[in-house]
N, C-alpha and C positions, 0 to 999 in steps of 0.2 A: 399127226402134225407136231411141229415144234417151232415156236416163234418166241423170241425174246427181244424184239426190236424196240419195245417201249417200256417206260418205267412202271406201267400198270401190270406188267406180265405176272402170271400166276405164281404166288409164293416167292417172287423175286428171282425165279430161276428159269421159267419158260412155260408157255401155254401148250398143253399136250393133247387136249381133247377138243376144246373150243376156245377161241380167243377171248380174253377179258373184254376186248373191244366188241366182241360179238361175231367175229368172222368164223366160218366153218373150216374144217380140215381141207375141204376141196378148194375153198377160196385161198387159203394159205398156200396150197400147192401151186395154184395158178399164179399167184403173185411171185412165188419163187421162180417159176418158169419164165415169167415176164422179165424178171431181172436177168435171167440167163440169156434170153433173147436179145435184150439190150446190150449185153456184153458182145454178142455176135455181131451186131451192127457196128459197135465201137471198134472191133478188130479190123474191119474193112475201112471204116470212116477215118480212123486214126492214121492208117497207112496211106489212104488217099490224100488226106490233108498234108501229110509230110511231103507228098509229091506235088503239092501246089493246087490240088483240086478244091473246089468250093463244096463244103459238106454241111452247110447251114441247116438244110431240111432234116438231116439226120440228127444234128445237134438238138434241134427243137423237139424232135420225136423222142429222143433219149430223155429229155426233161420230163415229157409227159409220161413216158413209160415208168420212170422211177417214181414220179409223183403218185401214180395210180396205186403203187404198192405201199405207200405210207399208211400208218395206222389211221383208221377212221376216214378213209377217202372213198373207197368203193367196195361194196359187198356183193355187187351184182356179177355173178359168175359169167353170165352170157355177155355182159359188157366187157369184162376182162378178157374173155375169149376173143372178142373182136379186136381188142388191142394187140393180143398175142399174134393173131393172124396178120394184122397190119405190120407187126414187127418182122414177121417172116418175109413179107413182101419187101419191106424197107431194107432188110438184110441182103436180099437178092439184088436190089438196085445198088446198094453200096458195094457189093461184090463186083458188079459190072463196072462201076465207076473206078474202083481201085485197079482192076485189071486193065481198063482202057488207059488210065493215067500212067500205069507202069510201062505199058507198051510205048506210049508217047515219050516217056523219059528214057527209053532204051533199057529198061530193067525187066528182068524175068519175074512175073508175079509169083508170090509165095503160094504154096498150097497150105491154107490155114486150117487148123484143126480146132477142136473144142467147140464152144458155142457157135462159131461161124459155120460149122458143118451140121448144126442141129436141123432136123426135119420135123415139122409139127405133126402130131398125131391127127387122125382124121376126125375125131369127135372130142367132146368136152371131157368125158371120162378118161380118154387116152391122154389128153393134155395134162390132166391132174396127175395121172400116173407118172408122166414124164417129170412133173414138178417134184415128185418124191426123190427122184434121182439127182436133183441139184439142190437139195434142201440143206439146211444148216447141219443136220445130223450126218448127212452123206459127206459133207465137207470135213466134218470133224473126224470121221472114219478115214478119210483119204489123206488129210494133211496133219492131223493131230490137233490138240486143243489150242496150243499157242498160235499156230499159223492160222487155223480156221477162225479163232477169236478175233485176231487182227483183221482178217479178211472181212468178217461181218461188221466189225467196227468201221472199216472204210466204206462198205456198202451203205450202212445206215447214215454215215456222214454225207455221202453222195445223195441219198434220198432227201435228207433235210435241206441240203443246199439246192437241190433241184426244185423243191417246193417253193423256196424263196425266189429262185430264178424264174420259175414259171409265172408266179404272181407279177414279177417285174416285166416279163415278156408281154403279159396281157395289157400292160400299160405302155408298151412300146420301147422298153429298155432291155438291152442285151449286153452280154460281156463275152468277147471272144476269148479272153483269158480263162473264164469259167468253162466255156464250151470245150476248150482244148484240154483242160484238166479232166473234165468228165470223160472225154474220149480216151485220154491216155490212162487214166486210172482203171476204167473198165477193161480196156485192152490189156493192161498189165495183169488184172485178175483173171482174164480169160486165157491168156497165153500160157499160164500154168507154171512158170518158173518163179515160184513164190518163196520168199525168205522172210524171216522176222525183221531183219534190218530194212529190206526193201518195202515191206508193208508198213513198218513204223514210219518210214520217210513219207510215204504217200498219205498216211493218216495225219501226220503233222501238217503236211501241205494242204490237206483237205480243210483243216481248221483255218488256215490262212485264206484259202479261196472262199470259204463260207463267210468270213468277215467281209470280204469284198462284195460278195453277193448281197449280204444284208445292207451294205452301204448303197448298192445299186437299187435295192427295193425301197430303201428309205428315200432315195432321190426320186424314184418313180412316184411314190406316194405324195411327197411334199410338192413335187412338180405339178401333180394333177390336182391336189386338194388343199395345198397350203401347209404351213408348218403347224402341227397340233399345239393347242393351248389348253391349260387346265380348264375344265368345263364341268359345271354341276350337271348331273344326269338324274332325271326323274326315275323313281322306281315304283311309284304308285300308278296304277292304270287309269286311263282316261276313258270316258264313255264313248262308244262308237266302234265302227268296224276296225279290224286290226290285222296286220301281218307281222310275223316274227321272223327275223333274219339272223342266221347263225353262220359260223364259219370264219373265213379269213379274207375273202375277196372283196375289197372295197369297191372295185369296179362294178360288181354285181349289185352291191348296195346302192351305188349311184344310179344304176339303170332302173332299179325298182323305185327309187325316189322320184325319178323323172316320170316314169310310167304312171305313178299314183298321184302325181301332183294335181291338186285342186279337185280330187275325187272323194274327199271326206274319209280317207283311209289313214289311220294312224300306223306308223311304222315303229316297231320296237326292235332293239338289238338283243342278242343273247350270246352268252359265252365270249368267245374270242373276238366277236364283232363289236364289243363294247368300246374299244378305242376309236371307232369311227366317229363318235360324238365329238372328239377333240379337233377334227380337221375343219377349218373354216368353211370350205366349200360345201361340205356335207352337212355341217350343223346349220347352214343357212336355210335348209329346207325346214319349214315350220312343222311339217307333219312327221319329222323324225323326233318322236315325243319322249322316248325314254328307253330304259333297259328292263328286261324281264328275266328273272331267274339268275342262276349262277353259272358254273363252269360246264363244259361239254358233257362231263360224266354224269351230270344230273338231268340230262335231257329227257330220259325215258319217263321220269315222274313229272317234270315240269311241262313237257310238251303235251302230255295227257290233260293237264289242267288249263292250258292256254286255249281261249275260246275262238281263235281265228286260224287263218292259214299260216303255214310254216315254210320258209324257204331256206334250204341248206345250200351254202356256197362252198365249193371245193371240199376241204377236209373238215373233220370234227363230227361227222355223222356216225351214229350208232344204228344198229339194225332197228328200223321203225317198228313200233308196237301196234297191235290192232286198234288200240284205243285212239290213235291219231293217224293211222296209216293213210286214211282217205284225205287228210288235210295237209300232208307234207309233200313237197316236191323238191327235187335236187338238181343242182348244176354240177354234180360230182364229175370229176375228170374221167374221161373214158366212158361215161355213162349215157343216160338217155338224152 
């Protein structure tokens, strides 16, 4: 394996045996293949969109596919396999849409190569082997360090923006501008005519689009839960039954608060869920009583010591340890 998509990567250069996040070589290969599959969808969806076709369902799937491959989102190889196979099906539907749209427009459909022509292996091991052929190291051998480095920079920028966009989508907010950029950027990467100048332009544009997506997510959060205000947060435990919530998805926190209302269960946040205490609608629930522990990277020690159930929402999960494996459940993307 080789992965250097996060700041915790081994020795600051890349994880080569097992991820610092906990993912295995096979998981890393499957995630690389899922990105490859998303590029194939984008090749057809981008062309169909230029012909006036509606490609919203492909846009939404691309968000999910990219999000699944972000650090600490999903370590379940079987779940990732399901997303990969869905991606293959979506690619075929996108191909049909493009070809139909081209014929209606009086245009001869292109014969598209690269990820668009990828055929999934029949089993999980075969998919993992396919992933090695589209890995970072393969790209470096094919394009050289400069081009492949910019290529990966763009992919990781797209992954981050997709995570924000998916959170906004959960709350009913979407951006056609962002969708179009994801399609066009992935299509550019897949079509293969890469240059330093072209990649640099897309990377800079990705930063601009990401700012817009962050604004979109902020509007989704404040629209649903009010504008956050400075709020004291208890860090001492209260007596009683407890559930710990970690991750980023405020919608999941809200659902849990509604389901546990009036049942004598105290809800604590962990890690990146801490800001939830500042939103007026969420802090109005009296059983959202405090925060437990520190950042996501401390969860293996802290979750083992927590005496109640643990709910993970979307990203920030590490491979669960035996000491708390029976007490943790996940709403990880593409998962159970």
